[in-house]
C-alpha positions as CSV (number, residue, x, y, z in Angstrom):
1,X,0.0,0.0,0.0
2,X,1.2,3.5,-0.7
3,X,2.2,5.9,2.1
4,X,-1.2,7.7,2.0
5,X,-3.2,4.4,2.1
6,X,-4.2,2.7,5.3
7,X,-3.8,-1.0,6.3
8,X,-7.0,-2.8,7.0
9,X,-7.5,-5.1,9.9
10,X,-9.0,-8.5,9.0
11,X,-12.2,-8.1,10.9
12,X,-12.8,-4.6,9.6
13,X,-12.3,-5.9,6.0
14,X,-14.9,-8.6,6.6
15,X,-17.4,-6.0,7.8
16,X,-16.7,-3.8,4.8
17,X,-17.2,-6.7,2.4
18,X,-20.4,-7.7,4.1
19,X,-21.8,-4.1,4.1
20,X,-20.7,-3.6,0.5
21,X,-22.7,-6.7,-0.6
22,X,-25.6,-5.7,1.6
23,X,-25.8,-2.3,-0.2
24,X,-24.8,-3.2,-3.7
25,X,-26.0,-6.8,-4.2
26,X,-23.9,-9.5,-5.9
27,X,-20.5,-8.3,-7.1
28,X,-17.3,-10.0,-8.3
29,X,-14.1,-9.6,-6.2
30,X,-12.7,-6.8,-8.3
31,X,-16.0,-4.8,-8.0
32,X,-16.1,-5.3,-4.2
33,X,-12.5,-4.0,-3.9
34,X,-13.1,-1.0,-6.0
35,X,-16.3,-0.1,-4.2
36,X,-14.6,-0.3,-0.8
37,X,-11.8,2.0,-2.2
38,X,-14.4,4.4,-3.5
39,X,-16.4,4.5,-0.3
40,X,-13.2,5.1,1.7
41,X,-12.4,8.1,-0.4
42,X,-9.5,6.2,-1.8
43,X,-7.7,6.1,1.6
44,X,-7.8,2.2,1.3
45,X,-6.2,0.2,-1.4
46,X,-7.2,-3.5,-1.8
47,X,-5.2,-5.8,-4.0
48,X,-5.9,-9.4,-5.0
49,X,-3.8,-10.7,-2.1
50,X,-6.1,-8.9,0.3
51,X,-9.6,-9.2,-1.1
52,X,-9.6,-12.8,-2.3
53,X,-8.4,-14.4,0.9
54,X,-11.1,-12.4,2.7
55,X,-13.8,-13.6,0.3
56,X,-12.7,-17.2,0.7
57,X,-12.7,-16.9,4.5
58,X,-16.2,-15.3,4.4
59,X,-17.5,-18.0,2.0
60,X,-16.0,-20.8,4.2
61,X,-17.8,-19.3,7.2
62,X,-21.1,-19.3,5.3
63,X,-21.5,-15.6,5.5
64,X,-21.4,-15.1,1.7
65,X,-22.1,-17.4,-1.3
66,X,-20.4,-17.5,-4.6
67,X,-21.7,-18.2,-8.1
68,X,-19.9,-18.1,-11.5
69,X,-21.2,-15.6,-14.0
70,X,-20.0,-13.2,-16.7
71,X,-18.5,-9.8,-15.9
72,X,-19.4,-6.6,-17.7
73,X,-16.4,-7.4,-20.0
74,X,-17.8,-10.9,-20.8
75,X,-15.2,-12.7,-18.7
76,X,-16.0,-15.5,-16.4
77,X,-16.0,-14.2,-12.8
78,X,-17.2,-15.4,-9.4
79,X,-20.0,-13.2,-8.1
80,X,-20.4,-13.0,-4.3
81,X,-23.6,-12.3,-2.4
82,X,-24.7,-12.3,1.2
83,X,-26.2,-15.5,2.7
84,X,-28.9,-15.4,5.4
85,X,-26.2,-16.1,8.0
86,X,-24.2,-13.2,6.6
87,X,-27.1,-10.8,6.9
88,X,-27.3,-11.8,10.6
89,X,-23.6,-11.6,11.0
90,X,-23.5,-7.9,9.9
91,X,-25.2,-6.9,13.1
92,X,-22.7,-8.9,15.3
93,X,-19.7,-7.6,13.4
94,X,-21.0,-4.0,13.6
95,X,-21.5,-4.3,17.4
96,X,-18.0,-5.8,17.7
97,X,-16.4,-3.0,15.6
98,X,-18.2,-0.3,17.6
99,X,-16.9,-1.8,20.8
100,X,-13.3,-1.9,19.5
101,X,-13.7,1.7,18.2
102,X,-15.0,2.9,21.5
103,X,-12.0,1.3,23.3
104,X,-9.5,2.9,21.0
105,X,-11.3,6.2,21.3
106,X,-10.8,6.0,25.1
107,X,-7.1,5.9,24.5
108,X,-7.1,8.7,22.1
109,X,-9.0,11.1,24.4
110,X,-7.4,10.0,27.7
111,X,-5.4,12.6,29.5
112,X,-1.6,12.4,29.0
């Protein structure tokens, strides 16, 4: 990642992928990565070595499902969508992220 780009924690990436699929519907991996970059205001940069292991992990957990189809350029691509379990997991992951963010915020605002 470039010096102006941020690293993404694994659990945070999982939540971003789930929320992207929730809002956009089925997308291929490249589309998911570009949408996350777009929503982040290009402060995040996701490459194949980042997004595809995350998609595989989410698929193995049953939070997303994958189906082969044709991309907008007529190439064969795997399209990912939320599973029922994934829809429920978004709430759990959001609560967990908010708890972690609140903990970090306590450190940032604590007196020196």
